All heavy atoms as an XYZ file, in Angstrom:
856
protein
N     107.159    101.948     98.521
C     107.258    103.104     99.485
C     107.754    102.494    100.730
O     107.205    101.476    101.255
C     105.865    103.767     99.605
C     105.958    105.027    100.439
S     104.390    105.913    100.518
C     104.397    106.638     98.863
N     108.732    103.089    101.343
C     109.306    102.592    102.527
C     108.495    103.219    103.799
O     107.759    104.164    103.539
C     110.824    102.977    102.635
O     110.896    104.378    102.847
C     111.552    102.461    101.487
N     108.806    102.594    104.908
C     108.153    103.192    106.111
C     108.526    104.596    106.363
O     107.724    105.525    106.732
C     108.482    102.237    107.345
C     107.927    102.883    108.653
C     108.236    102.074    109.747
O     108.896    101.009    109.719
O     107.832    102.426    110.932
N     109.748    104.974    106.002
C     110.189    106.329    106.215
C     109.352    107.242    105.332
O     108.980    108.424    105.709
C     111.672    106.481    105.963
C     112.547    105.962    107.039
C     113.978    106.253    106.923
C     114.819    105.762    107.967
N     116.220    105.906    107.843
N     109.149    106.756    104.031
C     108.356    107.588    103.214
C     106.921    107.835    103.751
O     106.395    108.830    103.661
C     108.257    106.850    101.767
C     109.494    106.747    101.112
O     110.417    107.605    101.289
O     109.697    105.891    100.222
N     106.314    106.730    104.302
C     104.954    106.817    104.786
C     104.882    107.638    106.092
O     104.070    108.463    106.292
C     104.340    105.481    104.999
C     104.255    104.745    103.639
C     103.088    105.443    105.733
C     103.881    103.293    103.674
N     105.896    107.422    107.007
C     105.804    108.043    108.230
C     106.016    109.608    108.127
O     105.503    110.262    109.014
C     106.992    107.528    109.220
O     108.284    107.951    108.636
N     106.570    110.079    107.065
C     106.612    111.516    106.826
C     105.240    112.177    106.782
O     105.108    113.256    107.060
C     107.382    111.769    105.541
N     104.259    111.288    106.339
C     102.949    111.811    106.159
C     102.197    112.061    107.431
O     101.085    112.599    107.486
C     102.101    110.989    105.233
C     102.578    111.086    103.871
C     103.441    110.146    103.231
C     102.138    112.125    103.021
C     103.845    110.276    101.925
C     102.625    112.255    101.717
C     103.429    111.347    101.185
O     103.905    111.489     99.908
N     102.790    111.661    108.687
C     102.261    111.934    109.950
C     102.135    113.288    110.115
O     101.259    113.812    110.949
N     102.885    114.214    109.409
C     102.860    115.653    109.570
C     101.390    116.148    109.206
O     101.037    117.148    109.756
C     103.899    116.328    108.795
C     103.766    116.207    107.258
C     104.853    116.888    106.523
N     104.678    116.897    105.103
C     104.983    115.790    104.307
N     105.672    114.706    104.881
N     104.854    115.791    102.982
N     100.724    115.446    108.347
C      99.417    115.787    107.934
C      98.442    115.747    109.222
O      97.649    116.661    109.479
C      98.815    115.019    106.774
C      97.409    115.370    106.471
C      99.652    115.132    105.539
N      98.537    114.705    109.976
C      97.778    114.590    111.228
C      98.167    115.576    112.166
O      97.365    116.263    112.730
C      98.064    113.249    111.906
C      97.459    111.998    111.262
C      98.269    110.970    110.971
C      96.038    111.916    111.135
C      97.658    109.704    110.440
C      95.502    110.846    110.576
C      96.349    109.667    110.221
O      95.704    108.637    109.736
N      99.450    115.933    112.275
C      99.940    116.850    113.244
C      99.467    118.319    112.919
O      99.116    119.081    113.732
C     101.492    116.831    113.313
C     102.060    115.644    114.117
C     103.493    115.608    114.065
C     104.064    114.295    114.575
N     105.489    114.115    114.495
N      99.453    118.506    111.603
C      99.012    119.876    111.129
C      97.532    120.060    111.272
O      97.071    121.134    111.833
C      99.383    120.065    109.619
C      98.992    121.382    109.111
C      99.327    121.485    107.529
C      98.878    122.887    107.069
N      99.131    122.912    105.552
N      96.685    119.152    110.903
C      95.300    119.284    110.858
C      94.476    118.869    112.081
O      93.468    119.320    112.375
C      94.708    118.645    109.637
C      95.178    119.189    108.421
N      94.778    120.395    107.890
C      96.202    118.762    107.383
C      95.463    120.655    106.760
N      96.233    119.697    106.455
N      95.072    117.841    112.819
C      94.410    117.385    114.073
C      95.448    117.128    115.208
O      95.550    116.117    115.763
C      93.664    116.054    113.705
O      94.838    115.172    113.142
C      92.595    116.228    112.756
N      96.110    118.311    115.540
C      97.132    118.162    116.619
C      96.521    117.679    117.945
O      97.182    116.983    118.784
C      97.723    119.487    116.729
C      96.683    120.473    116.215
C      95.941    119.576    115.183
N      95.213    118.112    118.259
C      94.674    117.673    119.534
C      94.373    116.166    119.470
O      94.606    115.541    120.591
C      93.285    118.433    119.783
C      92.268    118.331    118.582
O      92.769    118.105    117.323
O      91.054    118.365    118.838
N      93.929    115.615    118.405
C      93.663    114.209    118.362
C      94.990    113.418    118.416
O      95.181    112.448    119.118
C      92.845    113.860    117.213
C      91.538    114.502    117.150
C      92.710    112.338    117.031
C      90.628    114.395    115.965
N      96.079    113.908    117.735
C      97.397    113.322    117.863
C      97.887    113.349    119.265
O      98.509    112.332    119.781
C      98.360    114.047    116.894
C      98.251    113.582    115.405
S      98.666    111.957    115.077
C     100.392    111.921    115.408
N      97.679    114.387    119.960
C      98.187    114.472    121.385
C      97.408    113.371    122.166
O      98.012    112.666    123.018
C      97.958    115.883    121.845
C      98.445    115.967    123.250
C      98.202    117.440    123.743
C      98.631    117.794    125.159
N      97.927    117.145    126.240
N      96.111    113.373    122.059
C      95.263    112.487    122.788
C      95.602    110.967    122.386
O      95.708    110.124    123.266
C      93.782    112.694    122.549
O      93.522    114.080    122.956
C      92.908    111.721    123.295
N      95.936    110.738    121.155
C      96.207    109.426    120.728
C      97.564    109.005    121.373
O      97.619    107.896    121.843
C      96.395    109.391    119.169
C      96.923    108.142    118.639
C      98.254    107.980    118.223
C      96.333    106.889    118.563
N      98.458    106.611    117.813
C      97.318    105.903    118.104
C      95.123    106.314    118.962
C      97.055    104.621    117.893
C      94.895    104.956    118.757
C      95.807    104.141    118.226
N      98.544    109.733    121.297
C      99.782    109.475    121.932
C      99.681    109.260    123.435
O     100.258    108.273    123.975
N      98.838    110.078    124.076
C      98.644    109.810    125.523
C      97.902    108.568    125.799
O      98.326    107.818    126.703
C      97.849    110.969    126.171
C      98.658    112.276    126.170
C      97.765    113.496    126.470
O      96.547    113.396    126.483
O      98.359    114.608    126.682
N      96.963    108.203    125.074
C      96.199    106.929    125.103
C      97.194    105.739    124.938
O      97.143    104.850    125.671
C      94.964    106.948    124.036
C      94.227    105.718    124.031
C      93.522    105.233    125.182
C      94.422    104.840    122.980
C      92.796    104.038    125.054
C      93.744    103.641    122.835
C      92.954    103.172    123.877
N      97.940    105.815    123.796
C      98.778    104.672    123.443
C      99.762    104.450    124.639
O     100.151    103.432    125.027
C      99.446    105.056    122.117
C     100.066    103.804    121.533
O      99.385    102.771    121.366
N     101.358    103.859    121.227
N     100.344    105.656    125.147
C     101.282    105.539    126.187
C     100.607    104.906    127.544
O     101.373    104.054    128.157
C     101.915    106.981    126.547
O     102.664    107.350    125.505
N      99.528    105.254    127.698
C      98.751    104.718    128.916
C      98.471    103.156    128.696
O      98.588    102.378    129.699
C      97.411    105.390    129.162
N      98.066    102.794    127.443
C      97.822    101.419    127.267
C      99.088    100.535    127.495
O      98.937     99.434    128.123
C      97.239    101.217    125.909
C      97.203     99.718    125.474
C      95.818    101.853    125.806
N     100.217    100.950    126.928
C     101.454    100.174    127.060
C     102.352    100.547    128.173
O     103.544    100.436    128.099
C     102.216    100.260    125.695
C     101.402     99.611    124.623
C     100.569    100.332    123.703
C     101.519     98.218    124.474
C      99.879     99.651    122.783
C     100.809     97.493    123.446
C      99.985     98.308    122.537
N     101.795    101.223    129.207
C     102.521    101.688    130.409
C     102.968    100.520    131.216
O     102.356     99.425    131.373
C     101.622    102.542    131.236
O     102.255    102.860    132.487
N     104.140    100.654    131.835
C     104.703     99.764    132.694
C     103.872     99.647    134.029
O     103.998     98.816    134.824
C     106.089     99.919    133.057
C     107.089     99.705    131.868
C     108.522     99.851    132.136
O     108.907     99.914    133.316
O     109.334     99.875    131.202
N     102.956    100.553    134.240
C     102.091    100.620    135.364
C     100.794     99.795    135.139
O     100.064     99.682    136.129
C     101.698    102.043    135.648
C     102.932    102.903    135.982
C     102.579    104.328    136.066
O     101.395    104.760    136.234
O     103.542    105.159    136.126
N     100.640     99.079    134.200
C      99.566     98.288    133.923
C      99.631     96.838    134.789
O     100.802     96.535    135.116
C      99.340     97.817    132.480
C      99.275     99.152    131.468
C      97.878     99.597    131.273
N      97.046     99.943    132.384
C      96.795    101.191    132.795
N      97.336    102.252    132.209
N      96.069    101.340    133.756
N      98.601     96.221    134.934
C      98.594     94.879    135.657
C      99.322     93.893    134.758
O     100.126     93.016    135.236
C      97.224     94.489    135.925
C      96.566     95.163    137.127
C      97.197     94.799    138.487
O      97.604     93.664    138.646
O      97.501     95.751    139.242
N      99.112     93.961    133.459
C      99.693     92.950    132.561
C     101.034     93.533    132.222
O     101.260     94.712    131.799
C      98.860     92.903    131.211
C      99.487     91.988    130.268
C      97.401     92.364    131.526
N     102.111     92.655    132.417
C     103.463     93.170    132.108
C     103.550     93.595    130.595
O     102.887     93.028    129.817
C     104.374     91.870    132.341
C     103.581     91.027    133.332
C     102.151     91.348    132.857
N     104.558     94.496    130.421
C     104.703     95.139    129.013
C     105.006     94.038    128.005
O     104.477     94.078    126.892
C     105.845     96.124    129.083
C     106.223     96.550    127.636
C     105.452     97.312    129.869
N     105.779     93.032    128.335
C     106.177     92.021    127.414
C     104.767     91.269    126.863
O     104.590     91.111    125.685
C     106.866     90.861    127.950
C     107.273     89.674    127.040
C     108.307     88.843    127.522
C     107.776     87.709    128.478
N     108.747     86.663    128.825
N     103.932     91.084    127.780
C     102.660     90.324    127.392
C     101.662     91.324    126.617
O     101.043     90.984    125.750
C     101.935     89.710    128.632
C     102.816     88.766    129.169
C     103.199     88.883    130.554
C     103.268     87.668    128.406
C     104.052     87.940    131.143
C     104.162     86.669    129.082
C     104.484     86.830    130.388
O     105.417     85.939    130.930
N     101.721     92.596    126.973
C     100.858     93.728    126.261
C     101.395     93.702    124.843
O     100.646     93.758    123.793
C     100.998     94.992    126.927
C     100.407     95.212    128.287
C     100.793     96.595    128.845
C      98.913     95.084    128.253
N     102.715     93.651    124.743
C     103.320     93.721    123.301
C     103.050     92.372    122.525
O     102.752     92.413    121.401
C     104.826     93.991    123.386
C     105.046     95.345    123.941
C     104.554     96.548    123.003
O     104.170     96.340    121.900
O     104.645     97.609    123.623
N     103.087     91.273    123.235
C     102.697     90.037    122.490
C     101.280     90.005    122.122
O     100.834     89.541    121.024
C     103.006     88.751    123.387
C     104.496     88.514    123.595
C     104.655     87.435    124.767
C     105.045     87.961    122.383
N     100.364     90.550    122.925
C      98.953     90.732    122.512
C      98.807     91.639    121.302
O      98.155     91.346    120.293
C      98.120     91.303    123.721
C      97.939     90.298    124.811
C      96.786     91.809    123.222
C      97.553     90.882    126.211
N      99.579     92.762    121.349
C      99.532     93.686    120.230
C     100.044     93.001    118.948
O      99.514     93.360    117.899
C     100.493     94.870    120.554
N     101.057     92.146    119.157
C     101.593     91.422    117.862
C     100.501     90.590    117.251
O     100.205     90.526    116.028
C     102.894     90.686    118.146
C     104.023     91.566    118.472
C     103.177     89.673    117.038
C     105.124     90.964    119.169
N      99.791     89.865    118.118
C      98.680     88.938    117.653
C      97.654     89.751    116.960
O      97.151     89.353    115.951
N      97.266     90.890    117.598
C      96.208     91.723    116.956
C      96.739     92.300    115.655
O      95.989     92.272    114.653
C      95.776     92.881    118.044
C      94.895     93.829    117.274
C      95.193     92.290    119.223
N      98.015     92.766    115.654
C      98.637     93.338    114.506
C      98.600     92.333    113.337
O      98.429     92.648    112.147
C      99.909     93.902    114.692
N      98.876     91.041    113.722
C      98.952     90.032    112.645
C      97.461     89.739    112.080
O      97.303     89.515    110.972
C      99.447     88.734    113.157
C     101.006     88.848    113.329
S     101.710     87.381    114.077
C     103.346     87.914    114.138
N      96.487     89.836    112.998
C      95.056     89.701    112.616
C      94.644     90.836    111.786
O      93.937     90.656    110.828
C      94.213     89.555    113.893
O      94.748     88.448    114.623
C      92.820     89.266    113.553
N      95.039     92.077    112.040
C      94.601     93.158    111.320
C      95.565     93.408    110.049
O      95.269     94.216    109.248
C      94.643     94.507    112.080
O      95.867     94.814    112.632
C      93.565     94.449    113.202
N      96.666     92.722    110.098
C      97.614     92.792    109.006
C      98.325     94.091    108.786
O      98.528     94.484    107.707
C      97.057     92.161    107.701
C      96.601     90.670    107.885
C      95.974     90.177    106.557
O      95.445     90.924    105.815
N      96.056     88.926    106.421
N      98.726     94.621    109.982
C      99.426     95.903    109.876
C     100.869     95.712    110.042
O     101.327     95.437    111.206
C      98.808     96.860    111.010
S      99.764     98.443    111.082
N     101.594     95.819    109.070
C     103.077     95.493    108.961
C     103.771     96.413    109.883
O     104.778     96.124    110.489
C     103.703     95.429    107.565
C     103.576     96.797    106.891
C     104.030     96.613    105.513
O     105.303     96.844    105.311
O     103.309     96.349    104.545
N     103.365     97.648    109.987
C     104.047     98.712    110.896
C     103.827     98.330    112.264
O     104.777     98.489    113.102
C     103.640    100.080    110.447
C     103.777    100.432    109.010
C     102.767    100.502    108.107
C     105.040    100.493    108.470
C     102.904    100.791    106.850
C     105.271    100.664    107.091
C     104.201    100.807    106.325
O     104.375    101.036    104.927
N     102.714     98.014    112.633
C     102.387     97.551    114.059
C     103.209     96.271    114.368
O     103.634     96.235    115.533
C     100.867     97.309    114.228
S      99.868     98.783    114.150
N     103.172     95.275    113.392
C     104.013     94.141    113.747
C     105.443     94.396    113.971
O     105.985     93.964    115.042
C     103.813     93.109    112.497
C     102.370     92.605    112.508
C     104.878     91.914    112.599
C     102.144     91.852    111.176
N     105.944     95.253    113.114
C     107.334     95.730    113.217
C     107.675     96.449    114.617
O     108.596     96.094    115.454
C     107.771     96.675    112.084
C     109.231     97.086    112.201
C     109.680     98.053    110.989
O     109.040     97.958    109.961
O     110.647     98.656    111.178
N     106.809     97.366    114.915
C     107.037     98.268    116.131
C     106.795     97.335    117.433
O     107.607     97.486    118.359
C     106.303     99.531    116.225
O     104.917     99.302    116.223
N     105.783     96.638    117.475
C     105.327     95.927    118.703
C     106.395     94.696    118.808
O     106.680     94.229    119.922
C     103.966     95.445    118.642
C     103.027     96.639    118.860
N     102.907     97.326    120.071
C     102.237     97.200    118.022
C     102.144     98.324    119.973
N     101.658     98.336    118.660
N     106.888     94.178    117.742
C     107.794     93.045    117.904
C     109.111     93.680    118.496
O     109.695     93.089    119.416
C     108.162     92.440    116.560
O     106.975     91.865    115.983
C     109.295     91.384    116.659
N     109.489     94.809    117.982
C     110.708     95.413    118.686
C     110.572     95.693    120.073
O     111.474     95.377    120.921
C     111.108     96.658    117.849
N     109.344     96.218    120.456
C     109.162     96.470    121.837
C     109.047     95.254    122.726
O     109.497     95.161    123.953
C     107.824     97.288    122.059
C     108.003     98.672    121.555
C     106.708     99.484    121.700
N     106.773    100.659    120.789
C     105.726    101.298    120.491
N     104.494    100.883    120.745
N     105.777    102.440    119.657
N     108.402     94.164    122.094
C     108.295     92.865    122.823
C     109.731     92.259    123.077
O     109.964     91.777    124.206
C     107.423     91.924    121.989
N     110.541     92.323    122.019
C     111.956     91.885    122.279
C     112.679     92.618    123.280
O     113.357     92.074    124.207
C     112.733     91.821    120.850
C     114.146     91.533    121.097
C     111.984     90.754    119.925
N     112.459     93.893    123.197
C     113.124     94.788    124.285
C     112.613     94.507    125.674
O     113.330     94.481    126.636
C     112.888     96.251    123.928
C     113.552     96.810    122.852
C     113.149     98.287    122.431
O     112.429     98.954    123.217
O     113.624     98.654    121.324
N     111.377     93.993    125.752
C     110.766     93.618    127.074
C     111.092     92.165    127.555
O     110.623     91.621    128.366
C     109.402     93.798    127.039
N     111.881     91.476    126.560
C     112.258     90.116    126.870
C     111.614     89.014    126.269
O     111.859     87.847    126.482
N     110.784     89.233    125.269
C     110.066     88.269    124.463
C     111.021     87.304    123.724
O     112.044     87.852    123.135
C     109.062     88.770    123.490
N     110.815     86.033    123.690
C     111.697     85.112    123.016
C     111.134     84.743    121.701
O     109.897     85.087    121.374
C     111.790     83.766    123.820
O     110.498     83.182    123.960
C     112.273     84.132    125.249
N     111.827     84.087    120.897
C     111.327     83.706    119.583
C     110.141     82.629    119.813
O     109.231     82.687    119.036
C     112.448     83.003    118.740
C     113.419     84.029    118.106
O     113.087     85.219    118.187
O     114.460     83.514    117.590
N     110.200     81.835    120.821
C     109.241     80.886    121.038
C     107.848     81.673    121.449
O     106.793     81.269    120.950
C     109.571     79.940    122.241
N     108.053     82.687    122.194
C     106.699     83.529    122.486
C     106.261     84.164    121.308
O     105.074     84.243    121.054
C     107.135     84.478    123.600
C     107.420     83.810    124.967
C     107.885     84.781    125.981
O     108.866     85.572    125.659
O     107.534     84.672    127.194
N     107.183     84.766    120.463
C     106.682     85.398    119.165
C     105.967     84.339    118.390
O     104.933     84.616    117.701
C     107.875     85.935    118.458
C     108.571     87.141    119.119
C     109.848     87.562    118.378
C     107.658     88.337    119.265
N     106.485     83.144    118.223
C     105.919     82.046    117.493
C     104.563     81.769    118.000
O     103.533     81.639    117.192
C     106.792     80.770    117.423
N     104.432     81.607    119.292
C     103.052     81.207    119.833
C     102.068     82.447    119.631
O     100.925     82.103    119.368
C     103.254     80.986    121.276
C     103.945     79.548    121.517
C     104.024     79.187    122.958
O     103.269     79.616    123.740
O     104.977     78.269    123.276
N     102.521     83.609    119.727
C     101.687     84.821    119.412
C     101.104     84.747    118.001
O      99.989     85.005    117.737
C     102.320     86.149    119.698
N     101.909     84.361    117.128
C     101.626     84.215    115.714
C     100.652     83.120    115.505
O      99.646     83.330    114.791
C     102.901     83.886    114.840
O     103.875     84.893    114.929
N     100.858     81.991    116.215
C      99.879     80.914    116.006
C      98.484     81.279    116.749
O      97.502     80.809    116.192
C     100.376     79.650    116.672
C     101.434     79.008    115.820
C     102.808     78.846    116.140
C     101.339     78.518    114.422
N     103.502     78.113    115.143
C     102.589     77.959    114.070
C     100.160     78.473    113.606
C     102.833     77.397    112.841
C     100.343     77.820    112.366
C     101.682     77.395    111.848
N      98.515     82.004    117.809
C      97.173     82.379    118.377
C      96.489     83.244    117.409
O      95.233     83.105    117.149
C      97.520     83.169    119.667
C      96.161     83.869    120.095
C      97.932     82.267    120.795
N      97.228     84.214    116.675
C      96.559     85.043    115.747
C      96.023     84.210    114.473
O      94.842     84.468    114.023
C      97.481     86.096    115.184
N      96.733     83.224    114.157
C      96.383     82.296    113.045
C      95.123     81.561    113.426
O      94.092     81.414    112.583
C      97.491     81.326    112.541
N      95.024     81.068    114.668
C      93.902     80.300    115.146
C      92.680     81.127    115.138
O      91.525     80.791    114.754
C      94.214     79.724    116.487
N      92.822     82.421    115.585
C      91.598     83.267    115.693
C      91.182     83.747    114.331
O      89.925     83.782    114.142
C      91.965     84.514    116.546
C      92.190     84.284    118.085
C      92.457     85.502    118.843
C      90.794     83.650    118.623
N      92.093     83.950    113.379
C      91.619     84.245    112.038
C      90.893     83.010    111.363
O      89.789     83.219    110.784
C      92.735     84.687    111.112
C      93.206     86.091    111.505
C      94.311     86.623    110.479
N      93.730     86.718    109.184
C      93.159     87.813    108.704
N      93.005     88.882    109.480
N      92.622     87.884    107.413
N      91.442     81.779    111.682
C      90.647     80.651    111.203
C      89.356     80.392    111.906
O      88.388     80.045    111.235
C      91.695     79.341    111.394
N      89.362     80.686    113.096
C      88.107     80.693    113.814
C      87.026     81.580    113.355
O      85.820     81.273    113.196
N      87.460     82.754    112.954
C      86.524     83.758    112.380
C      85.923     83.224    111.081
O      84.721     83.355    110.727
N      86.741     82.610    110.177
C      86.274     81.928    108.946
C      85.343     80.971    109.203
O      84.227     80.799    108.620
C      87.517     81.580    108.121
N      85.562     80.088    110.256
C      84.755     78.967    110.599
C      83.332     79.505    111.121
O      82.370     79.041    110.612
C      85.459     78.116    111.730
C      84.458     77.156    112.345
C      84.176     75.956    111.656
C      83.924     77.405    113.619
C      83.341     74.944    112.297
C      83.115     76.448    114.170
C      82.726     75.245    113.505
N      83.416     80.513    111.923
C      82.143     81.050    112.496
C      81.392     81.778    111.323
O      80.129     81.575    111.243
C      82.520     82.220    113.529
O      83.125     81.550    114.563
C      81.281     82.878    114.055
N      82.007     82.457    110.497
C      81.290     83.200    109.399
C      80.771     82.140    108.360
O      79.768     82.426    107.677
C      82.102     84.236    108.655
C      82.291     85.389    109.542
N      83.313     85.592    110.412
C      81.436     86.433    109.726
C      83.138     86.683    111.095
N      81.919     87.254    110.651
N      81.492     80.917    108.312
C      80.870     79.816    107.468
C      79.464     79.407    108.075
O      78.668     79.181    107.195
N      79.432     79.363    109.278
C      78.133     78.978    109.850
C      77.011     80.100    109.494
O      75.905     79.716    109.267
C      78.231     78.795    111.384
C      79.007     77.595    111.693
C      79.150     77.314    113.171
N      79.743     78.558    113.906
C      79.929     78.567    115.146
N      79.650     77.531    116.016
N      80.418     79.611    115.767
N      77.478     81.372    109.478
C      76.573     82.347    109.154
C      76.149     82.234    107.638
O      74.962     82.457    107.341
C      77.159     83.772    109.296
C      77.313     84.232    110.773
C      78.170     85.529    110.826
C      75.954     84.349    111.447
N      77.092     81.793    106.813
C      76.749     81.491    105.409
C      75.672     80.428    105.290
O      74.707     80.507    104.483
C      77.921     81.137    104.602
N      75.911     79.240    105.947
C      74.957     78.192    106.066
C      73.596     78.747    106.411
O      72.499     78.406    105.813
C      75.328     77.127    106.922
C      76.617     76.439    106.585
C      77.498     76.006    107.665
C      77.107     76.370    105.260
C      78.715     75.479    107.316
C      78.314     75.793    104.943
C      79.085     75.395    105.973
N      73.457     79.424    107.493
C      72.141     80.103    108.030
C      71.550     81.034    106.848
O      70.394     80.869    106.719
C      72.423     80.904    109.254
C      71.187     81.636    109.799
C      71.647     82.442    111.006
C      70.496     83.199    111.549
N      70.133     84.418    110.715
N      72.357     81.894    106.337
C      71.804     82.755    105.346
C      71.408     81.893    104.106
O      70.319     82.182    103.424
C      72.835     83.770    104.785
C      73.116     84.763    105.925
O      72.223     84.998    106.789
N      74.273     85.349    105.913
N      72.136     80.818    103.697
C      71.646     80.061    102.604
C      70.262     79.389    102.881
O      69.435     79.357    102.071
C      72.720     78.964    102.337
N      70.080     78.902    104.100
C      68.931     78.197    104.534
C      67.799     79.170    104.405
O      66.704     78.915    103.931
C      69.000     77.684    105.862
C      67.791     76.987    106.449
C      67.886     76.358    107.912
O      68.537     77.148    108.700
O      67.478     75.354    108.134
N      67.960     80.410    104.940
C      66.922     81.534    105.009
C      66.583     81.871    103.590
O      65.438     82.055    103.101
C      67.303     82.726    105.730
C      67.421     82.498    107.280
C      67.988     83.583    107.985
O      68.487     84.564    107.374
O      68.094     83.508    109.225
N      67.633     81.859    102.585
C      67.345     82.331    101.200
C      66.600     81.164    100.517
O      65.681     81.591     99.785
C      68.687     82.439    100.583
C      68.588     82.847     99.125
N      68.226     84.114     98.734
C      68.726     82.146     97.918
C      68.125     84.184     97.390
N      68.425     82.943     96.939
N      66.849     79.980    100.839
C      66.138     78.911    100.131
C      64.666     78.838    100.612
O      63.751     78.538     99.836
C      66.751     77.572    100.567
C      68.042     77.348     99.907
C      68.616     75.912    100.201
N      70.016     75.736     99.629
C      71.119     75.850    100.467
N      70.970     75.760    101.794
N      72.184     75.707     99.844
N      64.268     79.304    101.847
C      62.969     79.288    102.334
C      62.196     80.498    101.829
O      60.892     80.432    101.823
C      62.966     79.258    103.949
C      63.383     77.930    104.476
N      62.778     76.777    104.156
C      64.467     77.677    105.351
C      63.296     75.809    104.835
N      64.362     76.337    105.573
N      62.838     81.562    101.408
C      62.124     82.685    100.837
C      62.070     82.788     99.407
O      61.440     83.614     98.821
C      62.859     84.016    101.394
O      64.194     84.028    100.880
C      62.772     84.070    102.912
N      62.732     81.813     98.699
C      62.763     81.867     97.210
C      62.240     80.521     96.658
O      62.153     79.497     97.065
C      64.112     82.072     96.610
C      64.532     83.510     96.890
N      65.231     83.952     97.938
C      64.370     84.637     96.084
C      65.433     85.235     97.898
N      64.950     85.736     96.833
């Protein structure tokens, strides 16, 4: 299924929850506004890192396009990618410590 095939289903949101769609659009526009303290290029690089972490290919595509339009370089895109990779790895490391804690507790109760 292509993005065009999927994007057509946005009409379901518009039909059943137009108020939420309107609010969502306004919120998204406010978050990525040029009136923010953080420049748009950096907002978009943050969004790319988050999108890579959540693994949303559509967010990666759209925020990459916006970042490039705002002047992001390939080096900046690469660094945003590595930041996302480091945070995902850090999450696994942290959850590994939780596994050790849970194992210890399990051993003491059984």
